mmCIF file of the N, C-alpha and C atoms, coordinates in Angstrom:
data_MODEL
# 
_entry.id   MODEL 
# 
loop_
_atom_site.group_PDB 
_atom_site.id 
_atom_site.type_symbol 
_atom_site.label_atom_id 
_atom_site.label_alt_id 
_atom_site.label_comp_id 
_atom_site.label_asym_id 
_atom_site.label_entity_id 
_atom_site.label_seq_id 
_atom_site.pdbx_PDB_ins_code 
_atom_site.Cartn_x 
_atom_site.Cartn_y 
_atom_site.Cartn_z 
_atom_site.occupancy 
_atom_site.B_iso_or_equiv 
_atom_site.pdbx_formal_charge 
_atom_site.auth_seq_id 
_atom_site.auth_comp_id 
_atom_site.auth_asym_id 
_atom_site.auth_atom_id 
_atom_site.pdbx_PDB_model_num 
ATOM 1   N N  . MET A 1 1  ? -17.329 5.867   13.064 1.00 0.00 ? 1  MET A N  1 
ATOM 2   C CA . MET A 1 1  ? -17.171 4.980   13.460 1.00 0.00 ? 1  MET A CA 1 
ATOM 3   C C  . MET A 1 1  ? -17.166 3.722   12.086 1.00 0.00 ? 1  MET A C  1 
ATOM 4   N N  . ASN A 1 2  ? -15.808 2.847   11.697 1.00 0.00 ? 2  ASN A N  1 
ATOM 5   C CA . ASN A 1 2  ? -16.105 2.027   10.861 1.00 0.00 ? 2  ASN A CA 1 
ATOM 6   C C  . ASN A 1 2  ? -16.142 0.633   11.514 1.00 0.00 ? 2  ASN A C  1 
ATOM 7   N N  . GLU A 1 3  ? -17.508 -0.245  11.336 1.00 0.00 ? 3  GLU A N  1 
ATOM 8   C CA . GLU A 1 3  ? -16.919 -1.939  11.383 1.00 0.00 ? 3  GLU A CA 1 
ATOM 9   C C  . GLU A 1 3  ? -16.098 -2.396  11.122 1.00 0.00 ? 3  GLU A C  1 
ATOM 10  N N  . HIS A 1 4  ? -15.458 -3.178  11.143 1.00 0.00 ? 4  HIS A N  1 
ATOM 11  C CA . HIS A 1 4  ? -14.433 -3.848  10.789 1.00 0.00 ? 4  HIS A CA 1 
ATOM 12  C C  . HIS A 1 4  ? -14.874 -5.653  11.254 1.00 0.00 ? 4  HIS A C  1 
ATOM 13  N N  . PHE A 1 5  ? -14.515 -6.328  10.599 1.00 0.00 ? 5  PHE A N  1 
ATOM 14  C CA . PHE A 1 5  ? -15.059 -7.637  10.455 1.00 0.00 ? 5  PHE A CA 1 
ATOM 15  C C  . PHE A 1 5  ? -13.030 -8.655  10.416 1.00 0.00 ? 5  PHE A C  1 
ATOM 16  N N  . PHE A 1 6  ? -12.893 -9.399  11.782 1.00 0.00 ? 6  PHE A N  1 
ATOM 17  C CA . PHE A 1 6  ? -11.593 -9.899  11.965 1.00 0.00 ? 6  PHE A CA 1 
ATOM 18  C C  . PHE A 1 6  ? -11.970 -11.272 12.733 1.00 0.00 ? 6  PHE A C  1 
ATOM 19  N N  . GLN A 1 7  ? -10.547 -11.722 12.256 1.00 0.00 ? 7  GLN A N  1 
ATOM 20  C CA . GLN A 1 7  ? -10.618 -13.690 13.585 1.00 0.00 ? 7  GLN A CA 1 
ATOM 21  C C  . GLN A 1 7  ? -9.403  -13.121 14.811 1.00 0.00 ? 7  GLN A C  1 
ATOM 22  N N  . CYS A 1 8  ? -10.320 -13.715 15.598 1.00 0.00 ? 8  CYS A N  1 
ATOM 23  C CA . CYS A 1 8  ? -9.296  -13.339 16.942 1.00 0.00 ? 8  CYS A CA 1 
ATOM 24  C C  . CYS A 1 8  ? -8.556  -14.376 17.368 1.00 0.00 ? 8  CYS A C  1 
ATOM 25  N N  . PRO A 1 9  ? -7.274  -13.726 17.650 1.00 0.00 ? 9  PRO A N  1 
ATOM 26  C CA . PRO A 1 9  ? -5.998  -14.492 17.837 1.00 0.00 ? 9  PRO A CA 1 
ATOM 27  C C  . PRO A 1 9  ? -5.975  -15.547 18.457 1.00 0.00 ? 9  PRO A C  1 
ATOM 28  N N  . TYR A 1 10 ? -6.879  -15.773 19.954 1.00 0.00 ? 10 TYR A N  1 
ATOM 29  C CA . TYR A 1 10 ? -6.974  -16.574 20.337 1.00 0.00 ? 10 TYR A CA 1 
ATOM 30  C C  . TYR A 1 10 ? -7.801  -17.425 20.313 1.00 0.00 ? 10 TYR A C  1 
ATOM 31  N N  . CYS A 1 11 ? -9.213  -17.772 20.064 1.00 0.00 ? 11 CYS A N  1 
ATOM 32  C CA . CYS A 1 11 ? -10.018 -18.382 19.891 1.00 0.00 ? 11 CYS A CA 1 
ATOM 33  C C  . CYS A 1 11 ? -10.603 -18.689 18.270 1.00 0.00 ? 11 CYS A C  1 
ATOM 34  N N  . TRP A 1 12 ? -10.445 -18.021 17.225 1.00 0.00 ? 12 TRP A N  1 
ATOM 35  C CA . TRP A 1 12 ? -10.208 -18.000 15.879 1.00 0.00 ? 12 TRP A CA 1 
ATOM 36  C C  . TRP A 1 12 ? -11.720 -17.516 15.435 1.00 0.00 ? 12 TRP A C  1 
ATOM 37  N N  . GLU A 1 13 ? -12.228 -17.581 15.911 1.00 0.00 ? 13 GLU A N  1 
ATOM 38  C CA . GLU A 1 13 ? -13.527 -17.149 15.786 1.00 0.00 ? 13 GLU A CA 1 
ATOM 39  C C  . GLU A 1 13 ? -13.746 -15.742 15.298 1.00 0.00 ? 13 GLU A C  1 
ATOM 40  N N  . GLN A 1 14 ? -14.267 -14.912 14.380 1.00 0.00 ? 14 GLN A N  1 
ATOM 41  C CA . GLN A 1 14 ? -14.773 -14.236 13.421 1.00 0.00 ? 14 GLN A CA 1 
ATOM 42  C C  . GLN A 1 14 ? -15.887 -13.569 14.262 1.00 0.00 ? 14 GLN A C  1 
ATOM 43  N N  . ILE A 1 15 ? -15.133 -11.969 14.521 1.00 0.00 ? 15 ILE A N  1 
ATOM 44  C CA . ILE A 1 15 ? -15.462 -10.918 15.899 1.00 0.00 ? 15 ILE A CA 1 
ATOM 45  C C  . ILE A 1 15 ? -15.808 -9.624  14.704 1.00 0.00 ? 15 ILE A C  1 
ATOM 46  N N  . SER A 1 16 ? -16.473 -8.235  15.327 1.00 0.00 ? 16 SER A N  1 
ATOM 47  C CA . SER A 1 16 ? -16.038 -7.432  15.328 1.00 0.00 ? 16 SER A CA 1 
ATOM 48  C C  . SER A 1 16 ? -16.494 -6.187  16.160 1.00 0.00 ? 16 SER A C  1 
ATOM 49  N N  . MET A 1 17 ? -15.858 -5.070  15.512 1.00 0.00 ? 17 MET A N  1 
ATOM 50  C CA . MET A 1 17 ? -15.440 -3.893  16.531 1.00 0.00 ? 17 MET A CA 1 
ATOM 51  C C  . MET A 1 17 ? -15.562 -2.639  15.479 1.00 0.00 ? 17 MET A C  1 
ATOM 52  N N  . LEU A 1 18 ? -16.393 -2.010  16.899 1.00 0.00 ? 18 LEU A N  1 
ATOM 53  C CA . LEU A 1 18 ? -16.443 -0.300  15.627 1.00 0.00 ? 18 LEU A CA 1 
ATOM 54  C C  . LEU A 1 18 ? -14.908 0.273   16.398 1.00 0.00 ? 18 LEU A C  1 
ATOM 55  N N  . LEU A 1 19 ? -14.450 0.868   15.067 1.00 0.00 ? 19 LEU A N  1 
ATOM 56  C CA . LEU A 1 19 ? -13.032 1.436   14.945 1.00 0.00 ? 19 LEU A CA 1 
ATOM 57  C C  . LEU A 1 19 ? -13.414 2.879   14.935 1.00 0.00 ? 19 LEU A C  1 
ATOM 58  N N  . ASP A 1 20 ? -12.337 3.712   15.798 1.00 0.00 ? 20 ASP A N  1 
ATOM 59  C CA . ASP A 1 20 ? -12.822 5.133   15.321 1.00 0.00 ? 20 ASP A CA 1 
ATOM 60  C C  . ASP A 1 20 ? -11.688 5.820   14.650 1.00 0.00 ? 20 ASP A C  1 
ATOM 61  N N  . PRO A 1 21 ? -12.041 6.025   12.919 1.00 0.00 ? 21 PRO A N  1 
ATOM 62  C CA . PRO A 1 21 ? -10.624 6.885   12.737 1.00 0.00 ? 21 PRO A CA 1 
ATOM 63  C C  . PRO A 1 21 ? -9.342  7.760   13.143 1.00 0.00 ? 21 PRO A C  1 
ATOM 64  N N  . SER A 1 22 ? -10.411 8.447   14.426 1.00 0.00 ? 22 SER A N  1 
ATOM 65  C CA . SER A 1 22 ? -9.699  9.458   14.907 1.00 0.00 ? 22 SER A CA 1 
ATOM 66  C C  . SER A 1 22 ? -8.691  9.286   15.986 1.00 0.00 ? 22 SER A C  1 
ATOM 67  N N  . VAL A 1 23 ? -8.666  7.636   16.512 1.00 0.00 ? 23 VAL A N  1 
ATOM 68  C CA . VAL A 1 23 ? -7.624  7.375   17.348 1.00 0.00 ? 23 VAL A CA 1 
ATOM 69  C C  . VAL A 1 23 ? -6.736  6.545   16.245 1.00 0.00 ? 23 VAL A C  1 
ATOM 70  N N  . THR A 1 24 ? -5.521  7.100   16.670 1.00 0.00 ? 24 THR A N  1 
ATOM 71  C CA . THR A 1 24 ? -4.029  6.917   16.123 1.00 0.00 ? 24 THR A CA 1 
ATOM 72  C C  . THR A 1 24 ? -2.792  5.509   16.808 1.00 0.00 ? 24 THR A C  1 
ATOM 73  N N  . THR A 1 25 ? -3.503  5.577   18.183 1.00 0.00 ? 25 THR A N  1 
ATOM 74  C CA . THR A 1 25 ? -2.604  4.584   19.071 1.00 0.00 ? 25 THR A CA 1 
ATOM 75  C C  . THR A 1 25 ? -3.237  3.256   19.162 1.00 0.00 ? 25 THR A C  1 
ATOM 76  N N  . THR A 1 26 ? -2.114  2.028   19.025 1.00 0.00 ? 26 THR A N  1 
ATOM 77  C CA . THR A 1 26 ? -2.310  0.910   19.352 1.00 0.00 ? 26 THR A CA 1 
ATOM 78  C C  . THR A 1 26 ? -3.043  1.016   20.910 1.00 0.00 ? 26 THR A C  1 
ATOM 79  N N  . TYR A 1 27 ? -4.154  0.202   20.849 1.00 0.00 ? 27 TYR A N  1 
ATOM 80  C CA . TYR A 1 27 ? -5.088  -0.159  21.971 1.00 0.00 ? 27 TYR A CA 1 
ATOM 81  C C  . TYR A 1 27 ? -5.676  -1.622  21.840 1.00 0.00 ? 27 TYR A C  1 
ATOM 82  N N  . ILE A 1 28 ? -6.063  -1.780  23.246 1.00 0.00 ? 28 ILE A N  1 
ATOM 83  C CA . ILE A 1 28 ? -6.498  -3.106  23.884 1.00 0.00 ? 28 ILE A CA 1 
ATOM 84  C C  . ILE A 1 28 ? -7.765  -3.113  24.153 1.00 0.00 ? 28 ILE A C  1 
ATOM 85  N N  . GLU A 1 29 ? -8.323  -4.237  23.469 1.00 0.00 ? 29 GLU A N  1 
ATOM 86  C CA . GLU A 1 29 ? -9.661  -4.636  23.225 1.00 0.00 ? 29 GLU A CA 1 
ATOM 87  C C  . GLU A 1 29 ? -9.824  -5.922  23.598 1.00 0.00 ? 29 GLU A C  1 
ATOM 88  N N  . ASP A 1 30 ? -11.450 -6.521  24.800 1.00 0.00 ? 30 ASP A N  1 
ATOM 89  C CA . ASP A 1 30 ? -11.560 -7.658  25.144 1.00 0.00 ? 30 ASP A CA 1 
ATOM 90  C C  . ASP A 1 30 ? -12.077 -8.031  23.643 1.00 0.00 ? 30 ASP A C  1 
ATOM 91  N N  . CYS A 1 31 ? -11.853 -9.308  23.128 1.00 0.00 ? 31 CYS A N  1 
ATOM 92  C CA . CYS A 1 31 ? -12.225 -10.591 22.292 1.00 0.00 ? 31 CYS A CA 1 
ATOM 93  C C  . CYS A 1 31 ? -14.004 -10.406 22.984 1.00 0.00 ? 31 CYS A C  1 
ATOM 94  N N  . GLU A 1 32 ? -14.821 -11.012 22.107 1.00 0.00 ? 32 GLU A N  1 
ATOM 95  C CA . GLU A 1 32 ? -16.479 -10.300 22.657 1.00 0.00 ? 32 GLU A CA 1 
ATOM 96  C C  . GLU A 1 32 ? -16.880 -11.888 22.295 1.00 0.00 ? 32 GLU A C  1 
ATOM 97  N N  . ILE A 1 33 ? -16.188 -12.998 22.280 1.00 0.00 ? 33 ILE A N  1 
ATOM 98  C CA . ILE A 1 33 ? -16.567 -14.242 22.141 1.00 0.00 ? 33 ILE A CA 1 
ATOM 99  C C  . ILE A 1 33 ? -15.312 -15.134 23.533 1.00 0.00 ? 33 ILE A C  1 
ATOM 100 N N  . CYS A 1 34 ? -14.286 -14.762 23.955 1.00 0.00 ? 34 CYS A N  1 
ATOM 101 C CA . CYS A 1 34 ? -13.531 -15.526 25.120 1.00 0.00 ? 34 CYS A CA 1 
ATOM 102 C C  . CYS A 1 34 ? -13.098 -14.871 25.811 1.00 0.00 ? 34 CYS A C  1 
ATOM 103 N N  . CYS A 1 35 ? -12.689 -13.142 25.440 1.00 0.00 ? 35 CYS A N  1 
ATOM 104 C CA . CYS A 1 35 ? -12.896 -12.019 26.781 1.00 0.00 ? 35 CYS A CA 1 
ATOM 105 C C  . CYS A 1 35 ? -10.938 -12.203 26.695 1.00 0.00 ? 35 CYS A C  1 
ATOM 106 N N  . ASN A 1 36 ? -10.593 -12.913 26.066 1.00 0.00 ? 36 ASN A N  1 
ATOM 107 C CA . ASN A 1 36 ? -9.091  -12.058 25.738 1.00 0.00 ? 36 ASN A CA 1 
ATOM 108 C C  . ASN A 1 36 ? -8.714  -11.038 25.078 1.00 0.00 ? 36 ASN A C  1 
ATOM 109 N N  . PRO A 1 37 ? -7.703  -10.451 25.931 1.00 0.00 ? 37 PRO A N  1 
ATOM 110 C CA . PRO A 1 37 ? -7.203  -9.316  24.901 1.00 0.00 ? 37 PRO A CA 1 
ATOM 111 C C  . PRO A 1 37 ? -6.445  -8.776  23.883 1.00 0.00 ? 37 PRO A C  1 
ATOM 112 N N  . ILE A 1 38 ? -6.866  -8.308  23.123 1.00 0.00 ? 38 ILE A N  1 
ATOM 113 C CA . ILE A 1 38 ? -6.261  -8.098  22.060 1.00 0.00 ? 38 ILE A CA 1 
ATOM 114 C C  . ILE A 1 38 ? -5.691  -7.294  21.251 1.00 0.00 ? 38 ILE A C  1 
ATOM 115 N N  . GLU A 1 39 ? -4.276  -6.713  21.172 1.00 0.00 ? 39 GLU A N  1 
ATOM 116 C CA . GLU A 1 39 ? -3.669  -5.674  21.070 1.00 0.00 ? 39 GLU A CA 1 
ATOM 117 C C  . GLU A 1 39 ? -3.991  -5.124  19.191 1.00 0.00 ? 39 GLU A C  1 
ATOM 118 N N  . LEU A 1 40 ? -5.002  -4.190  19.055 1.00 0.00 ? 40 LEU A N  1 
ATOM 119 C CA . LEU A 1 40 ? -5.589  -3.504  18.019 1.00 0.00 ? 40 LEU A CA 1 
ATOM 120 C C  . LEU A 1 40 ? -4.501  -2.247  16.934 1.00 0.00 ? 40 LEU A C  1 
ATOM 121 N N  . SER A 1 41 ? -4.487  -1.991  15.900 1.00 0.00 ? 41 SER A N  1 
ATOM 122 C CA . SER A 1 41 ? -3.709  -1.430  15.080 1.00 0.00 ? 41 SER A CA 1 
ATOM 123 C C  . SER A 1 41 ? -4.594  -1.154  14.264 1.00 0.00 ? 41 SER A C  1 
ATOM 124 N N  . ALA A 1 42 ? -5.345  0.470   13.723 1.00 0.00 ? 42 ALA A N  1 
ATOM 125 C CA . ALA A 1 42 ? -5.600  0.270   12.567 1.00 0.00 ? 42 ALA A CA 1 
ATOM 126 C C  . ALA A 1 42 ? -5.211  1.797   11.890 1.00 0.00 ? 42 ALA A C  1 
ATOM 127 N N  . THR A 1 43 ? -4.849  1.842   10.745 1.00 0.00 ? 43 THR A N  1 
ATOM 128 C CA . THR A 1 43 ? -4.299  3.153   10.184 1.00 0.00 ? 43 THR A CA 1 
ATOM 129 C C  . THR A 1 43 ? -6.041  3.614   9.108  1.00 0.00 ? 43 THR A C  1 
ATOM 130 N N  . PHE A 1 44 ? -5.877  4.666   9.106  1.00 0.00 ? 44 PHE A N  1 
ATOM 131 C CA . PHE A 1 44 ? -6.793  5.328   8.414  1.00 0.00 ? 44 PHE A CA 1 
ATOM 132 C C  . PHE A 1 44 ? -6.446  6.641   7.721  1.00 0.00 ? 44 PHE A C  1 
ATOM 133 N N  . GLU A 1 45 ? -6.981  6.732   6.397  1.00 0.00 ? 45 GLU A N  1 
ATOM 134 C CA . GLU A 1 45 ? -6.617  7.935   5.335  1.00 0.00 ? 45 GLU A CA 1 
ATOM 135 C C  . GLU A 1 45 ? -7.775  8.326   4.795  1.00 0.00 ? 45 GLU A C  1 
ATOM 136 N N  . ASN A 1 46 ? -8.094  9.091   5.548  1.00 0.00 ? 46 ASN A N  1 
ATOM 137 C CA . ASN A 1 46 ? -9.252  10.077  4.337  1.00 0.00 ? 46 ASN A CA 1 
ATOM 138 C C  . ASN A 1 46 ? -10.293 9.577   5.067  1.00 0.00 ? 46 ASN A C  1 
ATOM 139 N N  . GLY A 1 47 ? -10.685 8.668   6.534  1.00 0.00 ? 47 GLY A N  1 
ATOM 140 C CA . GLY A 1 47 ? -11.818 8.224   7.039  1.00 0.00 ? 47 GLY A CA 1 
ATOM 141 C C  . GLY A 1 47 ? -11.870 6.972   6.026  1.00 0.00 ? 47 GLY A C  1 
ATOM 142 N N  . GLU A 1 48 ? -10.871 6.208   5.275  1.00 0.00 ? 48 GLU A N  1 
ATOM 143 C CA . GLU A 1 48 ? -10.725 4.942   5.220  1.00 0.00 ? 48 GLU A CA 1 
ATOM 144 C C  . GLU A 1 48 ? -9.875  4.042   5.608  1.00 0.00 ? 48 GLU A C  1 
ATOM 145 N N  . LEU A 1 49 ? -10.048 2.643   6.235  1.00 0.00 ? 49 LEU A N  1 
ATOM 146 C CA . LEU A 1 49 ? -9.224  2.009   6.608  1.00 0.00 ? 49 LEU A CA 1 
ATOM 147 C C  . LEU A 1 49 ? -8.241  1.478   5.643  1.00 0.00 ? 49 LEU A C  1 
ATOM 148 N N  . ILE A 1 50 ? -7.184  1.794   6.106  1.00 0.00 ? 50 ILE A N  1 
ATOM 149 C CA . ILE A 1 50 ? -5.516  1.435   4.944  1.00 0.00 ? 50 ILE A CA 1 
ATOM 150 C C  . ILE A 1 50 ? -4.825  -0.287  5.361  1.00 0.00 ? 50 ILE A C  1 
ATOM 151 N N  . SER A 1 51 ? -5.000  -0.106  6.619  1.00 0.00 ? 51 SER A N  1 
ATOM 152 C CA . SER A 1 51 ? -4.345  -1.523  7.354  1.00 0.00 ? 51 SER A CA 1 
ATOM 153 C C  . SER A 1 51 ? -4.595  -1.397  8.923  1.00 0.00 ? 51 SER A C  1 
ATOM 154 N N  . PHE A 1 52 ? -4.688  -2.635  9.482  1.00 0.00 ? 52 PHE A N  1 
ATOM 155 C CA . PHE A 1 52 ? -5.515  -3.501  10.689 1.00 0.00 ? 52 PHE A CA 1 
ATOM 156 C C  . PHE A 1 52 ? -4.268  -4.331  10.894 1.00 0.00 ? 52 PHE A C  1 
ATOM 157 N N  . SER A 1 53 ? -4.421  -4.208  12.271 1.00 0.00 ? 53 SER A N  1 
ATOM 158 C CA . SER A 1 53 ? -3.589  -5.874  12.782 1.00 0.00 ? 53 SER A CA 1 
ATOM 159 C C  . SER A 1 53 ? -4.615  -6.113  14.554 1.00 0.00 ? 53 SER A C  1 
ATOM 160 N N  . ALA A 1 54 ? -4.653  -7.592  14.325 1.00 0.00 ? 54 ALA A N  1 
ATOM 161 C CA . ALA A 1 54 ? -5.335  -8.043  15.160 1.00 0.00 ? 54 ALA A CA 1 
ATOM 162 C C  . ALA A 1 54 ? -4.053  -8.793  16.241 1.00 0.00 ? 54 ALA A C  1 
ATOM 163 N N  . GLU A 1 55 ? -3.363  -8.785  17.185 1.00 0.00 ? 55 GLU A N  1 
ATOM 164 C CA . GLU A 1 55 ? -2.480  -9.676  17.971 1.00 0.00 ? 55 GLU A CA 1 
ATOM 165 C C  . GLU A 1 55 ? -2.792  -9.777  18.906 1.00 0.00 ? 55 GLU A C  1 
ATOM 166 N N  . SER A 1 56 ? -2.589  -11.159 19.442 1.00 0.00 ? 56 SER A N  1 
ATOM 167 C CA . SER A 1 56 ? -2.700  -11.558 20.978 1.00 0.00 ? 56 SER A CA 1 
ATOM 168 C C  . SER A 1 56 ? -1.802  -10.948 21.399 1.00 0.00 ? 56 SER A C  1 
ATOM 169 N N  . ILE A 1 57 ? -1.566  -10.951 22.957 1.00 0.00 ? 57 ILE A N  1 
ATOM 170 C CA . ILE A 1 57 ? -0.728  -10.045 23.600 1.00 0.00 ? 57 ILE A CA 1 
ATOM 171 C C  . ILE A 1 57 ? -0.428  -11.345 24.965 1.00 0.00 ? 57 ILE A C  1 
ATOM 172 N N  . GLU A 1 58 ? 1.218   -10.842 25.080 1.00 0.00 ? 58 GLU A N  1 
ATOM 173 C CA . GLU A 1 58 ? 1.897   -11.996 25.297 1.00 0.00 ? 58 GLU A CA 1 
ATOM 174 C C  . GLU A 1 58 ? 1.822   -12.228 26.921 1.00 0.00 ? 58 GLU A C  1 
ATOM 175 N N  . GLN A 1 59 ? 1.447   -13.294 27.546 1.00 0.00 ? 59 GLN A N  1 
ATOM 176 C CA . GLN A 1 59 ? 1.447   -13.036 28.971 1.00 0.00 ? 59 GLN A CA 1 
ATOM 177 C C  . GLN A 1 59 ? 2.134   -13.951 29.871 1.00 0.00 ? 59 GLN A C  1 
# 
């Protein structure tokens, strides 16, 4: 598990999440500050994070 810090696309607060390098799909996690759902996408290569995105979900 890798801890990654980023800005929430809703409340703009800096939050952190543990990212699992074995997860290869986009998934949803709630912001720990505002509780809105964030669509997360992370790509790992040899256990290192090479790309990351955190997007708001259109409702």
